[in-house]
C-alpha positions as a printed Julia matrix, in Angstrom:
329×3 Matrix{Float64}:
   0.0    0.0     0.0
   2.75   2.46    0.99
   4.41   2.26   -2.42
   1.21   3.45   -4.04
   1.06   6.71   -2.1
   3.21   9.69   -3.04
   5.49  11.14   -0.42
   3.89  14.55   -0.96
   0.49  13.16    0.05
   1.93  11.56    3.2
   3.82  14.73    4.12
   0.64  16.83    3.71
  -0.89  14.67    6.47
   2.02  15.16    8.91
   0.71  18.37   10.61
  -2.59  16.67   11.5
  -0.72  13.44   12.38
   1.6   15.28   14.78
  -1.37  17.03   16.42
  -3.21  13.7    16.76
  -6.05  14.75   14.51
  -5.87  11.88   12.0
  -8.04   8.77   12.34
  -6.71   5.27   13.02
  -6.9    4.16    9.39
  -4.92   7.21    8.29
  -2.36   6.6    11.01
  -1.88   3.04    9.76
  -1.29   4.25    6.21
   1.2    6.9     7.35
   3.11   4.54    9.59
   3.3    1.81    6.94
   4.73   4.36    4.55
   7.27   5.57    7.09
   8.65   2.07    7.62
   9.95   2.04    4.08
  10.66   5.72    3.37
  13.73   7.31    4.91
  12.96  10.66    3.32
   9.53  10.95    4.95
  10.91   9.81    8.31
  13.43  12.68    8.14
  10.73  15.16    7.21
   8.51  13.97   10.06
  11.37  14.21   12.57
  12.09  17.77   11.48
   8.44  18.74   11.75
   8.16  17.22   15.2
  11.24  19.19   16.28
   9.66  22.37   14.98
   6.43  21.49   16.76
   8.36  21.01   20.0
   9.9   24.44   19.58
   6.43  25.87   19.19
   5.37  24.23   22.44
   8.28  25.94   24.17
   7.2   29.35   22.86
   5.99  32.05   25.2
   2.25  32.27   25.84
   2.2   35.51   23.79
   3.76  33.78   20.75
   1.32  30.88   21.04
  -1.6   33.31   21.18
  -0.38  35.02   18.02
  -0.06  31.69   16.2
  -3.53  30.61   17.39
  -4.88  33.96   16.22
  -3.37  33.48   12.76
  -4.77  29.95   12.52
  -8.22  31.1    13.51
  -8.07  33.95   10.99
  -7.07  31.5     8.28
 -10.15  29.38    9.03
 -12.39  32.42    9.18
 -11.03  33.77    5.87
 -11.59  30.39    4.25
 -15.19  30.38    5.45
 -15.67  33.93    4.19
 -14.36  32.96    0.75
 -16.65  29.91    0.58
 -19.58  31.99    1.77
 -18.87  34.69   -0.81
 -18.7   32.16   -3.66
 -21.97  30.52   -2.57
 -23.59  33.92   -2.09
 -22.51  35.1    -5.55
 -23.87  31.91   -7.11
 -27.22  32.33   -5.35
 -27.37  35.99   -6.4
 -26.76  35.11  -10.07
 -29.39  32.36   -9.84
 -31.85  34.83   -8.29
 -31.21  37.42  -11.04
 -31.68  34.82  -13.79
 -34.9   33.56  -12.18
 -36.17  37.11  -11.74
 -35.41  37.92  -15.37
 -37.03  34.75  -16.78
 -40.17  34.64  -14.64
 -40.86  38.19  -13.4
 -39.13  40.97  -15.37
 -39.04  39.3   -18.78
 -37.66  40.62  -22.06
 -38.95  43.13  -24.6
 -40.55  41.45  -27.62
 -42.24  42.35  -30.89
 -45.35  40.7   -32.34
 -43.63  37.61  -33.76
 -44.36  35.63  -30.6
 -48.05  36.45  -30.03
 -51.46  37.22  -31.45
 -53.09  40.5   -30.44
 -56.87  40.95  -30.48
 -57.83  44.64  -30.44
 -60.96  46.7   -30.04
 -60.53  50.44  -30.55
 -63.22  53.06  -29.98
 -62.28  56.74  -30.1
 -59.47  57.03  -27.55
 -60.0   53.69  -25.79
 -58.05  50.54  -26.64
 -58.99  47.09  -25.3
 -56.67  44.2   -26.03
 -56.09  40.51  -25.44
 -52.51  39.33  -25.98
 -52.16  35.58  -26.62
 -48.6   34.18  -26.72
 -47.6   31.4   -29.09
 -46.43  28.29  -27.24
 -47.5   26.99  -23.86
 -44.23  27.98  -22.16
 -44.53  31.74  -22.77
 -46.57  34.36  -20.97
 -47.21  38.08  -21.48
 -45.86  39.85  -18.4
 -46.78  43.44  -19.13
 -47.5   46.0   -21.81
 -46.63  49.67  -21.58
 -47.57  52.43  -23.98
 -46.29  55.53  -25.7
 -48.35  57.73  -27.99
 -47.77  60.5   -30.5
 -50.26  62.33  -32.71
 -52.92  59.62  -32.38
 -50.48  56.73  -32.88
 -50.36  54.38  -29.89
 -47.27  52.21  -29.59
 -47.57  49.13  -27.41
 -44.4   47.64  -25.95
 -44.7   44.1   -24.64
 -42.55  42.06  -22.25
 -42.65  38.27  -22.12
 -41.64  35.82  -19.42
 -41.75  32.09  -18.86
 -45.03  30.74  -17.52
 -45.21  30.79  -13.71
 -47.8   31.31  -10.96
 -47.19  35.06  -11.43
 -47.82  35.07  -15.19
 -49.89  32.24  -16.61
 -50.14  33.13  -20.31
 -52.6   35.64  -21.83
 -52.81  39.27  -20.79
 -55.94  41.38  -21.06
 -56.07  45.12  -20.56
 -57.26  48.58  -21.54
 -55.51  51.81  -22.44
 -57.1   55.27  -22.62
 -55.19  57.6   -24.95
 -55.05  61.37  -24.68
 -56.72  61.78  -28.11
 -58.59  59.78  -30.75
 -56.57  56.73  -31.78
 -55.65  56.64  -35.49
 -53.14  53.82  -35.49
 -51.84  51.11  -33.12
 -48.38  49.56  -33.34
 -46.52  46.85  -31.49
 -42.81  47.38  -31.95
 -42.37  48.38  -35.61
 -45.47  46.52  -36.76
 -48.77  48.25  -37.45
 -51.63  46.14  -36.06
 -54.58  48.53  -36.35
 -55.21  51.49  -38.66
 -58.09  53.6   -39.93
 -60.81  51.72  -38.07
 -59.79  48.08  -38.58
 -57.11  45.53  -37.69
 -54.18  45.17  -40.07
 -52.75  41.77  -40.99
 -49.14  41.06  -40.08
 -48.5   40.24  -43.75
 -49.64  43.72  -44.79
 -47.57  45.33  -42.06
 -44.42  43.48  -43.09
 -44.94  44.44  -46.73
 -45.74  48.05  -45.89
 -42.36  48.34  -44.17
 -40.66  47.57  -47.52
 -42.32  50.36  -49.55
 -39.88  52.65  -51.33
 -39.85  55.49  -53.83
 -37.45  54.3   -56.55
 -37.19  51.1   -58.58
 -33.47  51.67  -59.16
 -32.29  50.21  -55.82
 -32.33  46.42  -56.31
 -31.65  45.79  -52.63
 -34.93  47.56  -51.75
 -36.75  45.64  -54.48
 -35.44  42.37  -53.08
 -36.78  43.23  -49.62
 -40.26  43.55  -51.13
 -39.89  40.31  -53.11
 -38.69  38.51  -49.98
 -41.6   39.81  -47.88
 -43.97  38.61  -50.63
 -42.27  35.19  -50.55
 -42.2   35.25  -54.34
 -39.52  32.59  -54.63
 -41.78  29.96  -53.06
 -44.55  30.51  -55.61
 -42.53  31.35  -58.72
 -39.32  29.44  -58.11
 -35.89  30.88  -58.83
 -35.74  34.03  -60.96
 -33.4   36.77  -62.09
 -34.05  40.49  -62.46
 -33.52  43.21  -65.05
 -34.38  46.84  -64.31
 -35.62  49.13  -67.05
 -34.61  52.48  -65.6
 -32.73  54.21  -68.43
 -35.85  56.22  -69.28
 -39.49  56.49  -68.24
 -41.74  54.6   -67.91
 -39.7   52.52  -65.47
 -40.07  48.77  -65.36
 -38.95  45.64  -63.54
 -38.4   42.5   -65.62
 -38.59  39.22  -63.68
 -37.19  36.23  -65.56
 -38.26  32.81  -64.22
 -35.57  30.14  -64.29
 -37.8   27.06  -64.25
 -40.1   25.84  -67.02
 -43.78  26.02  -66.05
 -45.79  22.91  -66.79
 -49.06  23.44  -68.67
 -51.19  22.12  -65.8
 -49.74  24.78  -63.44
 -49.62  27.64  -65.93
 -52.96  29.28  -65.04
 -52.2   29.35  -61.31
 -48.66  30.58  -61.91
 -49.9   33.45  -64.1
 -52.5   34.33  -61.46
 -49.7   34.52  -58.85
 -47.62  36.67  -61.21
 -50.48  39.14  -61.59
 -51.07  39.3   -57.83
 -47.38  39.88  -57.09
 -47.24  42.5   -59.85
 -50.15  44.44  -58.37
 -48.52  44.56  -54.94
 -45.08  45.48  -56.29
 -46.58  48.3   -58.32
 -48.39  49.54  -55.22
 -45.27  49.57  -53.02
 -42.74  51.13  -55.43
 -43.86  54.66  -56.22
 -42.13  55.31  -59.56
 -42.59  51.79  -60.97
 -44.88  51.77  -64.03
 -44.91  48.12  -65.13
 -43.76  44.64  -64.15
 -42.9   42.15  -66.89
 -42.51  38.4   -66.39
 -40.54  36.29  -68.84
 -41.05  32.54  -68.51
 -41.22  29.27  -70.42
 -43.99  26.71  -70.53
 -43.4   23.41  -72.28
 -40.36  25.02  -73.91
 -42.25  28.0   -75.34
 -41.22  31.49  -74.17
 -44.05  33.64  -72.79
 -44.31  37.17  -71.49
 -46.8   38.79  -69.12
 -46.82  42.54  -68.39
 -48.84  44.24  -65.65
 -49.01  48.04  -65.66
 -49.85  50.47  -62.87
 -53.08  51.22  -64.77
 -53.97  47.5   -64.73
 -53.31  47.36  -60.99
 -55.44  50.48  -60.3
 -58.31  48.97  -62.29
 -58.08  45.76  -60.29
 -57.99  47.62  -56.94
 -60.69  50.14  -57.88
 -58.53  53.14  -56.91
 -55.04  54.51  -57.51
 -52.62  51.63  -56.86
 -49.99  54.07  -55.56
 -52.13  54.74  -52.46
 -50.82  51.39  -51.16
 -47.49  53.01  -50.31
 -49.21  55.78  -48.33
 -52.1   53.99  -46.6
 -51.67  50.55  -45.08
 -55.44  49.98  -45.13
 -55.36  50.3   -48.94
 -52.52  47.77  -49.11
 -54.4   45.4   -46.82
 -57.46  45.69  -49.07
 -55.33  44.88  -52.12
 -53.87  41.8   -50.44
 -57.33  40.58  -49.51
 -58.52  40.99  -53.11
 -55.52  39.19  -54.61
 -55.82  36.27  -52.18
 -52.19  36.68  -51.16
 -53.06  37.38  -47.55
 -51.42  34.82  -45.27
 -53.2   35.17  -41.91
 -55.24  37.76  -40.03
 -53.13  39.26  -37.25
Protein backbone atom coordinates (compact mmCIF):
# COMPACT_ATOMS: atom_id res chain seq x y z
CA UNK A 1 0.00 0.00 0.00
CA UNK A 2 2.75 2.46 0.99
CA UNK A 3 4.41 2.26 -2.42
CA UNK A 4 1.21 3.45 -4.04
CA UNK A 5 1.06 6.71 -2.10
CA UNK A 6 3.21 9.69 -3.04
CA UNK A 7 5.49 11.14 -0.42
CA UNK A 8 3.89 14.55 -0.96
CA UNK A 9 0.49 13.16 0.05
CA UNK A 10 1.93 11.56 3.20
CA UNK A 11 3.82 14.73 4.12
CA UNK A 12 0.64 16.83 3.71
CA UNK A 13 -0.89 14.67 6.47
CA UNK A 14 2.02 15.16 8.91
CA UNK A 15 0.71 18.37 10.61
CA UNK A 16 -2.59 16.67 11.50
CA UNK A 17 -0.72 13.44 12.38
CA UNK A 18 1.60 15.28 14.78
CA UNK A 19 -1.37 17.03 16.42
CA UNK A 20 -3.21 13.70 16.76
CA UNK A 21 -6.05 14.75 14.51
CA UNK A 22 -5.87 11.88 12.00
CA UNK A 23 -8.04 8.77 12.34
CA UNK A 24 -6.71 5.27 13.02
CA UNK A 25 -6.90 4.16 9.39
CA UNK A 26 -4.92 7.21 8.29
CA UNK A 27 -2.36 6.60 11.01
CA UNK A 28 -1.88 3.04 9.76
CA UNK A 29 -1.29 4.25 6.21
CA UNK A 30 1.20 6.90 7.35
CA UNK A 31 3.11 4.54 9.59
CA UNK A 32 3.30 1.81 6.94
CA UNK A 33 4.73 4.36 4.55
CA UNK A 34 7.27 5.57 7.09
CA UNK A 35 8.65 2.07 7.62
CA UNK A 36 9.95 2.04 4.08
CA UNK A 37 10.66 5.72 3.37
CA UNK A 38 13.73 7.31 4.91
CA UNK A 39 12.96 10.66 3.32
CA UNK A 40 9.53 10.95 4.95
CA UNK A 41 10.91 9.81 8.31
CA UNK A 42 13.43 12.68 8.14
CA UNK A 43 10.73 15.16 7.21
CA UNK A 44 8.51 13.97 10.06
CA UNK A 45 11.37 14.21 12.57
CA UNK A 46 12.09 17.77 11.48
CA UNK A 47 8.44 18.74 11.75
CA UNK A 48 8.16 17.22 15.20
CA UNK A 49 11.24 19.19 16.28
CA UNK A 50 9.66 22.37 14.98
CA UNK A 51 6.43 21.49 16.76
CA UNK A 52 8.36 21.01 20.00
CA UNK A 53 9.90 24.44 19.58
CA UNK A 54 6.43 25.87 19.19
CA UNK A 55 5.37 24.23 22.44
CA UNK A 56 8.28 25.94 24.17
CA UNK A 57 7.20 29.35 22.86
CA UNK A 58 5.99 32.05 25.20
CA UNK A 59 2.25 32.27 25.84
CA UNK A 60 2.20 35.51 23.79
CA UNK A 61 3.76 33.78 20.75
CA UNK A 62 1.32 30.88 21.04
CA UNK A 63 -1.60 33.31 21.18
CA UNK A 64 -0.38 35.02 18.02
CA UNK A 65 -0.06 31.69 16.20
CA UNK A 66 -3.53 30.61 17.39
CA UNK A 67 -4.88 33.96 16.22
CA UNK A 68 -3.37 33.48 12.76
CA UNK A 69 -4.77 29.95 12.52
CA UNK A 70 -8.22 31.10 13.51
CA UNK A 71 -8.07 33.95 10.99
CA UNK A 72 -7.07 31.50 8.28
CA UNK A 73 -10.15 29.38 9.03
CA UNK A 74 -12.39 32.42 9.18
CA UNK A 75 -11.03 33.77 5.87
CA UNK A 76 -11.59 30.39 4.25
CA UNK A 77 -15.19 30.38 5.45
CA UNK A 78 -15.67 33.93 4.19
CA UNK A 79 -14.36 32.96 0.75
CA UNK A 80 -16.65 29.91 0.58
CA UNK A 81 -19.58 31.99 1.77
CA UNK A 82 -18.87 34.69 -0.81
CA UNK A 83 -18.70 32.16 -3.66
CA UNK A 84 -21.97 30.52 -2.57
CA UNK A 85 -23.59 33.92 -2.09
CA UNK A 86 -22.51 35.10 -5.55
CA UNK A 87 -23.87 31.91 -7.11
CA UNK A 88 -27.22 32.33 -5.35
CA UNK A 89 -27.37 35.99 -6.40
CA UNK A 90 -26.76 35.11 -10.07
CA UNK A 91 -29.39 32.36 -9.84
CA UNK A 92 -31.85 34.83 -8.29
CA UNK A 93 -31.21 37.42 -11.04
CA UNK A 94 -31.68 34.82 -13.79
CA UNK A 95 -34.90 33.56 -12.18
CA UNK A 96 -36.17 37.11 -11.74
CA UNK A 97 -35.41 37.92 -15.37
CA UNK A 98 -37.03 34.75 -16.78
CA UNK A 99 -40.17 34.64 -14.64
CA UNK A 100 -40.86 38.19 -13.40
CA UNK A 101 -39.13 40.97 -15.37
CA UNK A 102 -39.04 39.30 -18.78
CA UNK A 103 -37.66 40.62 -22.06
CA UNK A 104 -38.95 43.13 -24.60
CA UNK A 105 -40.55 41.45 -27.62
CA UNK A 106 -42.24 42.35 -30.89
CA UNK A 107 -45.35 40.70 -32.34
CA UNK A 108 -43.63 37.61 -33.76
CA UNK A 109 -44.36 35.63 -30.60
CA UNK A 110 -48.05 36.45 -30.03
CA UNK A 111 -51.46 37.22 -31.45
CA UNK A 112 -53.09 40.50 -30.44
CA UNK A 113 -56.87 40.95 -30.48
CA UNK A 114 -57.83 44.64 -30.44
CA UNK A 115 -60.96 46.70 -30.04
CA UNK A 116 -60.53 50.44 -30.55
CA UNK A 117 -63.22 53.06 -29.98
CA UNK A 118 -62.28 56.74 -30.10
CA UNK A 119 -59.47 57.03 -27.55
CA UNK A 120 -60.00 53.69 -25.79
CA UNK A 121 -58.05 50.54 -26.64
CA UNK A 122 -58.99 47.09 -25.30
CA UNK A 123 -56.67 44.20 -26.03
CA UNK A 124 -56.09 40.51 -25.44
CA UNK A 125 -52.51 39.33 -25.98
CA UNK A 126 -52.16 35.58 -26.62
CA UNK A 127 -48.60 34.18 -26.72
CA UNK A 128 -47.60 31.40 -29.09
CA UNK A 129 -46.43 28.29 -27.24
CA UNK A 130 -47.50 26.99 -23.86
CA UNK A 131 -44.23 27.98 -22.16
CA UNK A 132 -44.53 31.74 -22.77
CA UNK A 133 -46.57 34.36 -20.97
CA UNK A 134 -47.21 38.08 -21.48
CA UNK A 135 -45.86 39.85 -18.40
CA UNK A 136 -46.78 43.44 -19.13
CA UNK A 137 -47.50 46.00 -21.81
CA UNK A 138 -46.63 49.67 -21.58
CA UNK A 139 -47.57 52.43 -23.98
CA UNK A 140 -46.29 55.53 -25.70
CA UNK A 141 -48.35 57.73 -27.99
CA UNK A 142 -47.77 60.50 -30.50
CA UNK A 143 -50.26 62.33 -32.71
CA UNK A 144 -52.92 59.62 -32.38
CA UNK A 145 -50.48 56.73 -32.88
CA UNK A 146 -50.36 54.38 -29.89
CA UNK A 147 -47.27 52.21 -29.59
CA UNK A 148 -47.57 49.13 -27.41
CA UNK A 149 -44.40 47.64 -25.95
CA UNK A 150 -44.70 44.10 -24.64
CA UNK A 151 -42.55 42.06 -22.25
CA UNK A 152 -42.65 38.27 -22.12
CA UNK A 153 -41.64 35.82 -19.42
CA UNK A 154 -41.75 32.09 -18.86
CA UNK A 155 -45.03 30.74 -17.52
CA UNK A 156 -45.21 30.79 -13.71
CA UNK A 157 -47.80 31.31 -10.96
CA UNK A 158 -47.19 35.06 -11.43
CA UNK A 159 -47.82 35.07 -15.19
CA UNK A 160 -49.89 32.24 -16.61
CA UNK A 161 -50.14 33.13 -20.31
CA UNK A 162 -52.60 35.64 -21.83
CA UNK A 163 -52.81 39.27 -20.79
CA UNK A 164 -55.94 41.38 -21.06
CA UNK A 165 -56.07 45.12 -20.56
CA UNK A 166 -57.26 48.58 -21.54
CA UNK A 167 -55.51 51.81 -22.44
CA UNK A 168 -57.10 55.27 -22.62
CA UNK A 169 -55.19 57.60 -24.95
CA UNK A 170 -55.05 61.37 -24.68
CA UNK A 171 -56.72 61.78 -28.11
CA UNK A 172 -58.59 59.78 -30.75
CA UNK A 173 -56.57 56.73 -31.78
CA UNK A 174 -55.65 56.64 -35.49
CA UNK A 175 -53.14 53.82 -35.49
CA UNK A 176 -51.84 51.11 -33.12
CA UNK A 177 -48.38 49.56 -33.34
CA UNK A 178 -46.52 46.85 -31.49
CA UNK A 179 -42.81 47.38 -31.95
CA UNK A 180 -42.37 48.38 -35.61
CA UNK A 181 -45.47 46.52 -36.76
CA UNK A 182 -48.77 48.25 -37.45
CA UNK A 183 -51.63 46.14 -36.06
CA UNK A 184 -54.58 48.53 -36.35
CA UNK A 185 -55.21 51.49 -38.66
CA UNK A 186 -58.09 53.60 -39.93
CA UNK A 187 -60.81 51.72 -38.07
CA UNK A 188 -59.79 48.08 -38.58
CA UNK A 189 -57.11 45.53 -37.69
CA UNK A 190 -54.18 45.17 -40.07
CA UNK A 191 -52.75 41.77 -40.99
CA UNK A 192 -49.14 41.06 -40.08
CA UNK A 193 -48.50 40.24 -43.75
CA UNK A 194 -49.64 43.72 -44.79
CA UNK A 195 -47.57 45.33 -42.06
CA UNK A 196 -44.42 43.48 -43.09
CA UNK A 197 -44.94 44.44 -46.73
CA UNK A 198 -45.74 48.05 -45.89
CA UNK A 199 -42.36 48.34 -44.17
CA UNK A 200 -40.66 47.57 -47.52
CA UNK A 201 -42.32 50.36 -49.55
CA UNK A 202 -39.88 52.65 -51.33
CA UNK A 203 -39.85 55.49 -53.83
CA UNK A 204 -37.45 54.30 -56.55
CA UNK A 205 -37.19 51.10 -58.58
CA UNK A 206 -33.47 51.67 -59.16
CA UNK A 207 -32.29 50.21 -55.82
CA UNK A 208 -32.33 46.42 -56.31
CA UNK A 209 -31.65 45.79 -52.63
CA UNK A 210 -34.93 47.56 -51.75
CA UNK A 211 -36.75 45.64 -54.48
CA UNK A 212 -35.44 42.37 -53.08
CA UNK A 213 -36.78 43.23 -49.62
CA UNK A 214 -40.26 43.55 -51.13
CA UNK A 215 -39.89 40.31 -53.11
CA UNK A 216 -38.69 38.51 -49.98
CA UNK A 217 -41.60 39.81 -47.88
CA UNK A 218 -43.97 38.61 -50.63
CA UNK A 219 -42.27 35.19 -50.55
CA UNK A 220 -42.20 35.25 -54.34
CA UNK A 221 -39.52 32.59 -54.63
CA UNK A 222 -41.78 29.96 -53.06
CA UNK A 223 -44.55 30.51 -55.61
CA UNK A 224 -42.53 31.35 -58.72
CA UNK A 225 -39.32 29.44 -58.11
CA UNK A 226 -35.89 30.88 -58.83
CA UNK A 227 -35.74 34.03 -60.96
CA UNK A 228 -33.40 36.77 -62.09
CA UNK A 229 -34.05 40.49 -62.46
CA UNK A 230 -33.52 43.21 -65.05
CA UNK A 231 -34.38 46.84 -64.31
CA UNK A 232 -35.62 49.13 -67.05
CA UNK A 233 -34.61 52.48 -65.60
CA UNK A 234 -32.73 54.21 -68.43
CA UNK A 235 -35.85 56.22 -69.28
CA UNK A 236 -39.49 56.49 -68.24
CA UNK A 237 -41.74 54.60 -67.91
CA UNK A 238 -39.70 52.52 -65.47
CA UNK A 239 -40.07 48.77 -65.36
CA UNK A 240 -38.95 45.64 -63.54
CA UNK A 241 -38.40 42.50 -65.62
CA UNK A 242 -38.59 39.22 -63.68
CA UNK A 243 -37.19 36.23 -65.56
CA UNK A 244 -38.26 32.81 -64.22
CA UNK A 245 -35.57 30.14 -64.29
CA UNK A 246 -37.80 27.06 -64.25
CA UNK A 247 -40.10 25.84 -67.02
CA UNK A 248 -43.78 26.02 -66.05
CA UNK A 249 -45.79 22.91 -66.79
CA UNK A 250 -49.06 23.44 -68.67
CA UNK A 251 -51.19 22.12 -65.80
CA UNK A 252 -49.74 24.78 -63.44
CA UNK A 253 -49.62 27.64 -65.93
CA UNK A 254 -52.96 29.28 -65.04
CA UNK A 255 -52.20 29.35 -61.31
CA UNK A 256 -48.66 30.58 -61.91
CA UNK A 257 -49.90 33.45 -64.10
CA UNK A 258 -52.50 34.33 -61.46
CA UNK A 259 -49.70 34.52 -58.85
CA UNK A 260 -47.62 36.67 -61.21
CA UNK A 261 -50.48 39.14 -61.59
CA UNK A 262 -51.07 39.30 -57.83
CA UNK A 263 -47.38 39.88 -57.09
CA UNK A 264 -47.24 42.50 -59.85
CA UNK A 265 -50.15 44.44 -58.37
CA UNK A 266 -48.52 44.56 -54.94
CA UNK A 267 -45.08 45.48 -56.29
CA UNK A 268 -46.58 48.30 -58.32
CA UNK A 269 -48.39 49.54 -55.22
CA UNK A 270 -45.27 49.57 -53.02
CA UNK A 271 -42.74 51.13 -55.43
CA UNK A 272 -43.86 54.66 -56.22
CA UNK A 273 -42.13 55.31 -59.56
CA UNK A 274 -42.59 51.79 -60.97
CA UNK A 275 -44.88 51.77 -64.03
CA UNK A 276 -44.91 48.12 -65.13
CA UNK A 277 -43.76 44.64 -64.15
CA UNK A 278 -42.90 42.15 -66.89
CA UNK A 279 -42.51 38.40 -66.39
CA UNK A 280 -40.54 36.29 -68.84
CA UNK A 281 -41.05 32.54 -68.51
CA UNK A 282 -41.22 29.27 -70.42
CA UNK A 283 -43.99 26.71 -70.53
CA UNK A 284 -43.40 23.41 -72.28
CA UNK A 285 -40.36 25.02 -73.91
CA UNK A 286 -42.25 28.00 -75.34
CA UNK A 287 -41.22 31.49 -74.17
CA UNK A 288 -44.05 33.64 -72.79
CA UNK A 289 -44.31 37.17 -71.49
CA UNK A 290 -46.80 38.79 -69.12
CA UNK A 291 -46.82 42.54 -68.39
CA UNK A 292 -48.84 44.24 -65.65
CA UNK A 293 -49.01 48.04 -65.66
CA UNK A 294 -49.85 50.47 -62.87
CA UNK A 295 -53.08 51.22 -64.77
CA UNK A 296 -53.97 47.50 -64.73
CA UNK A 297 -53.31 47.36 -60.99
CA UNK A 298 -55.44 50.48 -60.30
CA UNK A 299 -58.31 48.97 -62.29
CA UNK A 300 -58.08 45.76 -60.29
CA UNK A 301 -57.99 47.62 -56.94
CA UNK A 302 -60.69 50.14 -57.88
CA UNK A 303 -58.53 53.14 -56.91
CA UNK A 304 -55.04 54.51 -57.51
CA UNK A 305 -52.62 51.63 -56.86
CA UNK A 306 -49.99 54.07 -55.56
CA UNK A 307 -52.13 54.74 -52.46
CA UNK A 308 -50.82 51.39 -51.16
CA UNK A 309 -47.49 53.01 -50.31
CA UNK A 310 -49.21 55.78 -48.33
CA UNK A 311 -52.10 53.99 -46.60
CA UNK A 312 -51.67 50.55 -45.08
CA UNK A 313 -55.44 49.98 -45.13
CA UNK A 314 -55.36 50.30 -48.94
CA UNK A 315 -52.52 47.77 -49.11
CA UNK A 316 -54.40 45.40 -46.82
CA UNK A 317 -57.46 45.69 -49.07
CA UNK A 318 -55.33 44.88 -52.12
CA UNK A 319 -53.87 41.80 -50.44
CA UNK A 320 -57.33 40.58 -49.51
CA UNK A 321 -58.52 40.99 -53.11
CA UNK A 322 -55.52 39.19 -54.61
CA UNK A 323 -55.82 36.27 -52.18
CA UNK A 324 -52.19 36.68 -51.16
CA UNK A 325 -53.06 37.38 -47.55
CA UNK A 326 -51.42 34.82 -45.27
CA UNK A 327 -53.20 35.17 -41.91
CA UNK A 328 -55.24 37.76 -40.03
CA UNK A 329 -53.13 39.26 -37.25
